[in-house]
C-alpha positions in Angstrom: 17.0 -99.7 111.7 19.1 -101.6 114.1 18.6 -101.9 117.8 21.3 -99.3 118.7 19.6 -96.8 116.3 16.2 -97.4 117.8 17.7 -96.8 121.4 19.2 -93.6 120.1 15.9 -92.3 118.7 14.2 -93.2 122.1 16.8 -91.3 124.0 16.2 -88.2 121.7 12.5 -88.4 122.4 13.3 -88.7 126.2 15.6 -85.8 126.1 13.1 -83.6 124.2 10.4 -84.5 126.7 12.7 -84.2 129.7 12.2 -87.9 130.7 15.2 -89.3 132.7 14.2 -92.9 132.7 11.7 -94.9 130.5 10.2 -98.2 131.2 9.2 -100.8 128.6 7.4 -104.0 129.8 6.3 -107.1 128.1 2.7 -106.4 128.2 -0.5 -105.2 126.4 -3.3 -103.1 127.8 -4.7 -106.1 129.6 -1.7 -107.6 131.5 -1.4 -110.5 129.1 1.6 -112.9 129.2 1.6 -113.4 125.4 0.8 -110.5 123.2 -0.1 -109.7 119.6 2.4 -108.2 117.3 1.2 -104.6 117.9 2.2 -104.7 121.6 5.7 -106.2 121.1 7.4 -102.9 122.0 10.0 -104.5 124.2 11.0 -106.9 121.4 11.1 -104.0 118.9 13.5 -102.1 121.1 15.8 -104.9 122.3 15.7 -107.7 119.7 14.9 -110.2 122.5 11.7 -112.0 121.7 11.1 -114.2 124.9 7.7 -114.0 126.5 9.0 -112.4 129.7 11.2 -109.4 130.1 11.3 -105.7 131.1 13.4 -102.8 129.9 14.7 -99.7 131.6 16.3 -97.1 129.4 18.3 -94.0 130.6 20.6 -91.7 128.6 23.5 -93.8 129.8 22.3 -97.4 129.8 19.6 -99.8 128.7 18.9 -102.8 130.8 16.7 -105.9 130.3 15.5 -108.1 133.0 14.3 -111.7 132.4 13.9 -114.9 134.3 15.8 -118.2 134.2 13.8 -119.7 131.3 15.5 -117.1 129.0 19.0 -116.5 130.3 20.8 -118.2 127.5 18.4 -117.0 124.9 18.6 -113.3 126.0 22.5 -113.5 126.1 22.5 -114.6 122.5 19.9 -112.0 121.3 21.2 -109.1 123.2 24.8 -109.6 122.1 26.1 -106.5 120.3 23.1 -104.3 121.1 24.7 -102.5 124.0 21.8 -103.6 126.3 22.8 -105.0 129.7 21.2 -108.3 130.7 20.0 -108.5 134.3 19.3 -112.1 135.3 16.3 -112.0 137.6 16.6 -113.8 141.0 20.3 -114.4 140.7 22.7 -113.4 143.5 23.8 -109.8 143.4 21.4 -108.9 140.5 19.2 -105.9 141.4 15.5 -106.1 140.8 13.9 -103.7 138.3 12.5 -101.6 141.2 15.9 -101.5 142.9 17.5 -100.3 139.8 14.9 -97.7 139.3 15.1 -96.4 142.8 19.0 -96.2 142.8 19.3 -94.6 139.3 16.4 -92.1 139.3 17.9 -88.6 139.8 16.5 -86.2 142.3 13.4 -84.4 140.9 13.7 -86.5 137.8 11.0 -87.7 135.5 10.0 -91.3 135.0 8.1 -92.3 131.9 5.9 -95.3 130.8 2.9 -96.0 128.6 0.3 -96.1 131.4 -1.9 -98.5 129.4 0.9 -101.1 129.7 1.3 -101.2 133.5 -1.1 -101.9 136.2 -2.5 -99.3 138.7 -0.9 -101.1 141.6 2.4 -101.0 140.0 2.2 -97.2 139.3 1.1 -96.6 142.9 4.0 -98.6 144.2 6.4 -96.8 141.9 5.1 -93.3 143.0 5.5 -94.3 146.7 9.1 -95.6 146.0 10.1 -92.4 144.1 8.5 -90.1 146.6 11.7 -89.5 148.5 13.4 -88.3 145.3 10.4 -86.0 144.4 10.3 -87.7 141.0 7.5 -87.1 138.6 5.8 -90.1 136.8 4.5 -89.5 133.3 2.0 -92.1 132.0 1.0 -90.6 128.7 3.8 -91.3 126.3 4.2 -94.4 124.1 7.8 -93.6 122.9 8.3 -96.9 121.3 5.2 -96.4 119.2 6.3 -93.0 118.2 9.4 -94.3 116.4 7.9 -97.7 115.2 6.9 -96.5 111.8 5.8 -99.9 110.5 4.1 -101.1 113.6 1.5 -103.9 113.0 -2.1 -103.1 113.2 -4.1 -103.8 116.4 -5.9 -107.1 115.8 -9.7 -107.5 116.2 -10.4 -111.0 114.7 -13.7 -112.7 114.6 -15.0 -114.0 117.9 -17.5 -116.6 118.8 -19.6 -118.0 121.7 -18.5 -121.3 123.3 -21.6 -123.4 123.8 -22.6 -124.6 127.2 -21.9 -128.3 126.3 -18.3 -127.2 126.6 -18.4 -124.6 129.3 -20.7 -126.5 131.7 -22.3 -123.2 133.0 -24.3 -120.5 131.3 -23.2 -116.9 130.9 -26.1 -115.7 132.9 -25.3 -118.1 135.8 -21.7 -116.7 136.0 -22.9 -113.1 135.8 -25.5 -113.7 138.5 -22.7 -115.2 140.7 -20.6 -112.1 140.1 -23.6 -109.7 140.8 -24.2 -111.5 144.1 -20.5 -111.1 145.0 -20.8 -107.3 144.3 -24.1 -107.0 146.2 -22.5 -108.7 149.2 -19.8 -105.9 149.1 -22.3 -103.1 149.0 -23.0 -103.0 145.3 -21.5 -101.1 142.3 -19.8 -101.8 139.0 -16.8 -104.0 138.3 -14.3 -103.2 135.5 -12.5 -106.1 133.9 -9.4 -105.9 131.8 -7.9 -109.4 132.0 -8.8 -111.1 128.7 -9.1 -114.7 130.0 -11.3 -113.5 132.8 -13.7 -111.8 130.3 -13.7 -114.7 127.9 -14.6 -117.2 130.7 -17.2 -115.0 132.2 -19.1 -114.4 128.9 -18.4 -117.8 127.4 -16.7 -116.2 124.4 -13.5 -117.0 122.5 -11.4 -115.3 119.8 -8.0 -115.2 118.2 -6.7 -111.8 118.9 -3.6 -113.2 120.5 -1.8 -116.1 118.8 -2.4 -119.4 120.6 -4.6 -117.7 123.2 -8.3 -117.9 122.2 -9.2 -114.6 123.8 -11.0 -111.4 122.6 -9.2 -108.1 122.9 -11.7 -106.4 125.1 -12.7 -104.6 128.3 -15.9 -105.4 130.3 -17.9 -103.4 132.8 -20.5 -105.4 134.8 -23.4 -103.6 136.4 -26.4 -104.6 138.3 -28.6 -105.1 135.3 -26.4 -104.8 132.2 -22.8 -105.5 131.1 -20.8 -103.4 128.6 -18.4 -105.3 126.4 -15.8 -103.1 124.6 -14.4 -105.0 121.6 -13.7 -104.7 117.9 -16.6 -103.6 115.8 -18.5 -106.5 114.0 -16.3 -109.2 115.4 -19.4 -111.3 116.4 -22.0 -112.9 114.0 -25.5 -111.5 114.1 -26.7 -114.6 115.8 -24.0 -114.3 118.5 -24.7 -110.6 118.9 -28.4 -111.5 119.5 -27.4 -114.1 122.1 -25.2 -111.6 124.0 -27.8 -108.9 123.8 -30.5 -111.2 125.2 -28.3 -111.7 128.3 -27.9 -107.9 128.7 -24.5 -107.6 127.1 -24.2 -104.2 125.4 -21.5 -104.1 122.7 -19.3 -101.0 122.4 -16.2 -100.2 120.5 -12.9 -101.2 122.0 -11.5 -97.7 122.4 -14.8 -96.3 124.0 -13.7 -97.6 127.4 -11.9 -94.5 128.4 -14.8 -92.2 127.6 -17.2 -94.6 129.3 -15.4 -94.7 132.7 -14.9 -90.9 132.7 -18.7 -90.7 132.9 -19.1 -93.0 135.9 -21.5 -91.4 138.4 -19.8 -89.7 141.3 -19.8 -91.5 144.6 -20.3 -94.8 142.7 -18.5 -97.8 144.0 -16.1 -99.1 141.2 -14.6 -102.6 141.9 -11.2 -103.2 140.2 -8.3 -105.4 140.8 -5.5 -102.9 140.9 -2.9 -105.6 140.2 -4.7 -106.2 136.9 -6.4 -103.1 135.6 -4.2 -100.7 133.6 -3.3 -97.4 135.2 -4.8 -95.1 132.5 -8.3 -96.6 133.0 -8.1 -95.8 136.7 -6.7 -92.3 136.0 -9.9 -91.7 134.0 -12.3 -92.5 136.8 -14.1 -89.4 138.1 -12.2 -88.1 141.1 -15.2 -88.7 143.6 -15.8 -92.4 142.7 -15.2 -94.9 145.4 -12.5 -97.2 144.1 -12.7 -100.7 145.8 -9.4 -102.7 145.1 -10.4 -106.3 145.2 -8.9 -109.6 143.9 -11.0 -110.5 140.9 -13.2 -113.4 142.0 -13.5 -114.7 138.4 -9.8 -115.6 138.4 -10.3 -118.1 141.2 -13.6 -119.4 139.9 -12.3 -120.2 136.4 -9.3 -122.1 137.9 -11.6 -124.7 139.4 -13.0 -126.7 136.4 -16.5 -128.0 136.7 -17.5 -131.6 136.0 -18.3 -130.9 132.3 -15.0 -129.1 131.7 -13.2 -132.0 133.5 -14.9 -134.7 131.3 -14.2 -132.6 128.2 -10.5 -132.1 129.2 -10.1 -135.9 129.6 -11.3 -136.2 125.9 -8.9 -133.5 124.7 -6.0 -135.1 126.4 -6.7 -138.5 124.9 -6.7 -137.0 121.4 -3.6 -135.1 122.2 -1.9 -138.1 123.7 -2.7 -140.1 120.5 -1.1 -137.3 118.4 2.1 -137.0 120.5 2.4 -140.8 120.8 2.1 -141.3 117.0 4.7 -138.6 116.6 7.2 -140.2 119.0 6.8 -143.5 117.4 7.3 -142.0 114.0 10.3 -140.0 115.1 12.0 -143.1 116.6 11.5 -145.1 113.4 12.5 -142.3 111.0 15.4 -140.5 112.7 18.1 -142.3 110.6 16.0 -142.7 107.5 15.4 -139.1 106.4 16.9 -135.6 107.0 15.0 -134.0 110.0 15.3 -130.7 111.8 13.7 -129.1 114.8 11.2 -127.1 112.7 10.4 -130.2 110.5 9.8 -132.3 113.6 7.4 -129.6 115.1 5.6 -129.4 111.9 5.1 -133.2 111.8 3.7 -133.2 115.3 1.3 -130.4 114.4 0.2 -132.6 111.5 -0.7 -135.4 113.8 -2.7 -133.0 116.0 -4.6 -131.6 113.1 -5.9 -135.2 112.6 -7.7 -134.9 116.0 -11.4 -134.1 116.3 -12.1 -130.4 117.3 -8.4 -129.3 117.1 -8.3 -125.6 116.8 -4.5 -124.9 116.8 -1.4 -124.8 119.2 -1.8 -123.5 122.7 1.8 -121.9 122.4 4.5 -121.7 120.0 6.3 -125.2 119.8 9.5 -125.7 121.7 11.7 -128.2 119.9 15.3 -128.2 121.1 17.9 -130.7 120.0 21.0 -131.3 122.0 22.4 -128.0 123.3 19.2 -126.2 122.1 17.3 -128.2 124.7 19.2 -126.5 127.5 17.6 -123.2 126.5 14.4 -123.5 128.5 12.0 -121.8 126.2 14.0 -122.2 122.9 12.1 -121.4 119.7 13.7 -122.7 116.5 14.2 -120.1 113.6 15.4 -120.8 110.1 18.8 -119.5 111.3 19.0 -121.8 114.3 17.1 -124.9 113.0 19.3 -127.7 114.0 19.6 -131.0 112.2 18.4 -133.9 114.3 20.9 -136.7 114.5 20.5 -140.2 116.0 22.7 -139.5 119.0 21.2 -137.1 121.5 18.1 -135.8 123.2 15.3 -133.8 121.6 13.2 -131.8 124.1 9.8 -130.9 122.7 7.2 -128.9 124.7 4.0 -128.4 122.8 0.2 -128.1 123.4 -3.1 -127.9 121.7 -6.4 -126.0 121.8 -9.4 -128.2 121.4 -13.1 -127.3 122.0 -12.7 -129.7 124.8 -9.9 -127.9 126.5 -6.2 -126.9 126.5 -3.3 -129.3 126.6 0.5 -128.8 127.3 2.9 -131.7 127.3 6.7 -132.1 127.3 8.8 -135.2 126.4 12.5 -135.6 126.0 13.3 -138.3 123.5 16.5 -140.2 122.9 16.9 -140.1 119.1 19.2 -143.0 118.7 21.9 -145.1 120.1 22.3 -145.9 123.8 21.9 -143.3 126.5 25.1 -142.5 128.3 25.2 -143.1 132.1 25.0 -139.3 132.6 22.0 -139.0 130.4 20.2 -141.8 132.2 21.2 -140.4 135.6 19.6 -136.9 134.8 16.6 -138.3 132.8 15.7 -140.7 135.6 16.0 -138.0 138.3 13.6 -135.7 136.3 11.2 -138.6 135.8 11.2 -139.5 139.5 10.4 -135.9 140.3 7.5 -135.9 137.8 6.1 -139.2 139.2 6.5 -138.3 142.8 4.6 -135.0 142.5 1.7 -136.6 140.7 1.5 -139.3 143.4 1.6 -136.7 146.2 -1.1 -137.0 148.9 -1.6 -134.0 151.1 -4.0 -132.3 153.5 -6.5 -129.8 152.1 -5.2 -126.3 152.5 -1.8 -126.9 150.9 -0.5 -124.6 148.2 1.9 -125.6 145.5 4.7 -124.2 147.7 4.2 -127.1 150.1 4.5 -129.7 147.3 7.3 -128.4 145.0 9.9 -130.4 147.0 8.3 -133.6 145.8 9.5 -132.7 142.2 12.8 -131.3 143.0 14.1 -133.7 145.7 15.8 -136.2 143.3 17.7 -133.3 141.6 18.5 -131.5 144.9 19.9 -134.6 146.3 22.4 -134.6 143.4 23.2 -131.0 144.0 21.2 -129.9 140.9 18.2 -127.7 140.2 16.2 -126.0 137.4 15.5 -122.3 137.1 11.8 -122.2 136.6 8.6 -123.1 138.4 7.6 -126.8 138.6 4.0 -126.1 137.4 1.4 -123.5 136.3 -2.3 -123.6 136.1 -3.9 -124.2 132.7 -7.1 -122.7 131.4 -10.0 -124.4 129.6 -9.7 -123.5 126.0 -7.9 -120.4 127.3 -4.4 -119.4 128.3 -2.0 -122.2 128.7 -0.6 -120.3 131.7 -3.4 -119.5 134.1 -3.3 -118.1 137.7 -3.6 -118.7 140.6 -2.4 -122.4 141.1 1.1 -123.2 140.7 4.0 -125.3 142.0 7.0 -123.3 143.1 9.1 -123.2 146.3 9.3 -119.4 146.4 6.4 -117.7 148.3 5.4 -114.7 146.1 4.2 -111.4 147.6 1.5 -110.6 145.1 -2.0 -111.2 146.1 -3.5 -114.5 145.1 -0.2 -116.0 144.0 0.0 -118.8 146.7 -3.4 -120.3 146.1 -4.7 -123.3 148.0 -5.0 -126.3 145.6 -8.7 -127.0 145.1 -10.5 -130.0 143.6 -10.8 -129.4 139.9 -7.7 -127.3 139.4 -5.4 -128.3 136.5 -1.8 -127.7 137.0 1.3 -128.8 135.0 4.0 -131.0 136.5 7.3 -130.3 134.7 10.6 -130.7 136.5 13.7 -130.5 134.3 17.5 -130.2 134.1 19.4 -128.1 131.6 23.2 -128.6 130.9 24.4 -125.7 128.9 26.2 -126.8 125.6 24.9 -130.4 126.0 21.2 -131.0 126.3 18.1 -130.3 128.3 15.5 -132.7 129.9 12.0 -131.8 130.9 9.1 -134.1 131.4 5.6 -132.5 131.8 2.1 -133.8 132.4 -1.0 -131.9 133.3 -2.5 -133.2 136.5 -6.0 -132.7 138.0 -6.4 -132.0 141.7 -8.9 -134.5 143.3 -10.3 -135.3 146.7 -9.0 -138.4 148.4 -10.4 -139.7 151.6 -11.8 -137.6 154.5 -11.3 -138.9 158.1 -10.7 -137.6 161.6 -7.6 -135.9 160.5 -9.3 -133.9 157.8 -9.7 -133.9 154.0 -6.8 -135.4 152.0 -6.2 -134.4 148.4 -4.2 -135.8 145.5 -3.7 -135.7 141.8 -4.7 -137.7 138.7 -2.9 -137.4 135.4 -4.7 -135.9 132.4 -1.7 -136.4 130.0 -1.2 -139.9 128.6 2.1 -140.1 126.6 4.8 -142.7 127.3 8.2 -141.8 128.8 11.3 -142.9 127.0 12.3 -146.2 128.5 15.5 -146.1 126.6 16.8 -143.3 128.9 15.6 -144.7 132.3 17.9 -146.2 134.8 15.7 -148.4 137.1 18.6 -148.8 139.6 18.0 -145.2 140.7 14.3 -145.8 141.3 12.6 -147.2 144.4 10.0 -149.9 144.1 7.3 -147.3 144.8 8.6 -145.2 142.0 8.7 -148.1 139.6 5.1 -149.0 140.6 4.2 -145.4 139.8 5.8 -145.6 136.3 4.4 -149.0 135.5 0.8 -148.0 136.5 1.1 -144.8 134.5 2.4 -146.7 131.4 -0.4 -149.3 131.9 -3.0 -146.5 131.7 -1.2 -144.9 128.6 -1.5 -148.1 126.7 -5.1 -148.9 127.8 -6.3 -145.4 126.8 -4.4 -145.0 123.5 -4.0 -148.4 121.9 -7.5 -148.5 120.1 -6.6 -145.3 118.3 -3.3 -146.6 116.9 -2.2 -148.7 113.9 -1.0 -152.3 114.5 2.5 -151.1 114.2 2.1 -148.1 116.4 0.3 -150.3 119.0 3.1 -152.9 118.9 5.7 -150.1 119.5 3.6 -148.6 122.4 3.3 -152.1 124.0 7.1 -152.3 124.1 7.5 -148.7 125.3 4.9 -149.3 128.1 6.0 -152.9 129.2 6.6 -153.1 132.9 10.0 -152.3 134.3 
């Protein structure tokens, strides 16, 4: 069944149910960025498989909105489907909400699976459509009704992450949360965000590929906590450990019956921007809903001393794997047939040699030549390009280790000499990466204040990249973690412009993408640290966690100031010192040349 036929079937369902407009987000019941196959309804209906995108379907049109990372990919995958691509953030392109508001008929009906959208989103939608007296229906999963071979909901084995890796016990975290609730008058708190639950309870799983989380809900009360998850996913030993800390295990789908029976007048704390709308719809009418930003989201973003030391170990292992791969690639590009997929598999093989490696932290991005200009390109057997010794290979990959999560991007010149254009752009991106890591700033800054450091070299050339400069990274959790980020746009959502705190880990990844030619992105993870404190206040800065050489074959030192050259040479000195003892004599010699002062 093709995309057009699926849309036809959806429209028949809509017509029968008198639904004028139907919304299909990229989501699961927990607001996750990446989802398991069961939840890929937007991909099923559109054919677009990027990690971000929302659909609106009417009887006359189907539209898909996605961000700048996926413009080229979406254009290719939506071709011939009859779906209109709306490039979010571009001039003259309406937002999803603007489209909904202008196209919803008077007294019409808007449909969405209420488990797939947040309570705050639904409240905003109802307010927006009130002037049109439109009805909002939350009970229909229309995609699921026509998806006859839908994959099963995953409930894989889960496990407890020991305190030697977490640095803090589960009970300590729960006590901190209960103190937070007590200070606000007491009550229960309902959690739906999977990484918040995993961090709070020190549990990990594999229900979402690459994200070591457990498909679950959590309700924390004064004395107990109720974890709604798959039956039998924990070992008997782990069940006992959870039980001894007052964690009562219940079936995943029991959450709705449980919240229906909350005592009336009870204070229920939820983050309406996270909790799905159907859960809130099931609260008794007289409960006191307290909308509050989830404190766990902020707590887990600040890594403790044990997590930081472990992350340093993980990044050394990861740096060794990636450096071995670059050396191998440079030496073999003209000796054997290689493709994007084979290169990614080779890097994965080097990672598997590392201690405590659990798997990738996201699907590998390996884009050769023009594929590198597709920001989040993912090679398929149909698109798998042959690597030739004449252009750039952009590879963006990461790993999950017991000691933490990694994410690194390097752009490698595969052979020959870089053109003056390639050097110009590569060096501008490199300068942005180095300058952001070297930034020194007053405490109280958010990433909005620092984004310019990374973009300045490109902006001075009249160029830009259509994605954020950096995102927070979890500890053996999601590779994209709120609330810390580097971006120049100020977001309206609560908690999205967070102050940078000591212990936060954020990516530093400027880039440039030339359609039809190549893409360049250079990414390190950097740790926020305290610098000196004086009469002016507390100064902050960053330290690199990622240690992988940059490609000196693509650098034009004439573009760089002496300060920038000092940054590069100091970084390369650290790369060599930290990695050389783990390399063969041949690899060590290659790395010494790559890291020699410029």
